[in-house]
C-alpha positions as CSV (number, residue, x, y, z in Angstrom):
1,M,-18.0,-9.1,-8.3
2,G,-14.6,-8.1,-9.8
3,E,-11.1,-9.1,-8.7
4,K,-10.1,-8.1,-5.1
5,Y,-7.0,-6.1,-4.5
6,L,-4.9,-5.3,-1.4
7,Y,-4.9,-1.6,-0.4
8,L,-2.5,0.0,2.0
9,T,-3.2,3.6,3.2
10,F,-0.7,6.0,4.8
11,S,-0.9,9.0,7.1
12,T,1.6,11.0,5.0
13,T,2.4,11.4,1.3
14,A,6.0,10.8,2.2
15,D,5.2,7.2,3.5
16,A,3.1,6.5,0.4
17,I,5.9,7.6,-2.0
18,A,8.5,5.7,0.1
19,C,6.2,2.6,-0.2
20,E,6.0,2.8,-4.0
21,K,9.8,3.3,-4.3
22,T,10.6,0.5,-1.9
23,C,8.2,-2.0,-3.6
24,K,9.6,-1.2,-7.0
25,A,13.2,-1.8,-5.7
26,H,12.2,-5.2,-4.3
27,G,10.1,-6.3,-7.3
28,I,6.7,-6.1,-5.5
29,K,4.0,-5.3,-8.0
30,G,1.6,-2.5,-7.3
31,R,1.0,1.2,-7.7
32,L,-0.1,4.3,-6.0
33,V,-3.8,5.2,-6.5
34,A,-6.4,7.5,-4.9
35,A,-7.6,5.9,-1.7
36,P,-10.9,4.0,-2.4
37,R,-14.0,5.7,-0.9
38,Q,-14.5,2.7,1.4
39,M,-11.2,3.6,3.2
40,S,-10.0,6.9,4.7
41,A,-6.4,7.8,4.3
42,G,-4.6,10.7,5.9
43,C,-2.9,11.6,2.7
44,G,-5.6,10.5,0.3
45,L,-3.3,7.9,-1.4
46,A,-3.2,4.1,-1.3
47,F,-0.8,1.5,-2.6
48,R,-2.8,-1.1,-4.6
49,S,-1.3,-4.6,-5.0
50,G,-2.4,-8.2,-5.5
51,L,-3.6,-10.2,-2.4
52,E,-0.6,-12.5,-2.8
53,E,1.8,-9.7,-2.0
54,R,0.5,-9.1,1.5
55,E,3.2,-10.9,3.5
56,A,6.1,-9.5,1.4
57,L,4.7,-5.9,1.7
58,E,4.3,-6.1,5.4
59,G,7.8,-7.4,5.9
60,I,9.6,-5.1,3.6
61,L,7.7,-1.9,4.8
62,A,8.3,-2.8,8.4
63,S,12.0,-3.3,7.8
64,Q,12.2,0.1,6.1
65,A,10.2,1.8,8.9
66,I,7.4,2.9,6.5
67,N,4.2,3.4,8.5
68,I,1.1,1.8,7.2
69,E,-2.2,3.4,8.3
70,K,-4.5,0.5,7.3
71,I,-4.5,-2.6,5.1
72,Q,-7.7,-3.8,3.5
73,E,-8.9,-6.2,0.8
74,I,-11.4,-4.6,-1.5
């Protein structure tokens, strides 16, 4: 099995784009991708990052009021 990643999905495209912009500004590695078929996403996009970024992602996105639909390791 390959390397696992952390995927965050969003209800809106605006939240997905805000996540990517916020993460880039705070030095959190990751990028927007099409949501994996194992996950459903309201907007069809997911932010993919390394598992080690989970705590930083949750804290920064909460402080910026960016709504995460679901977080999953795949």
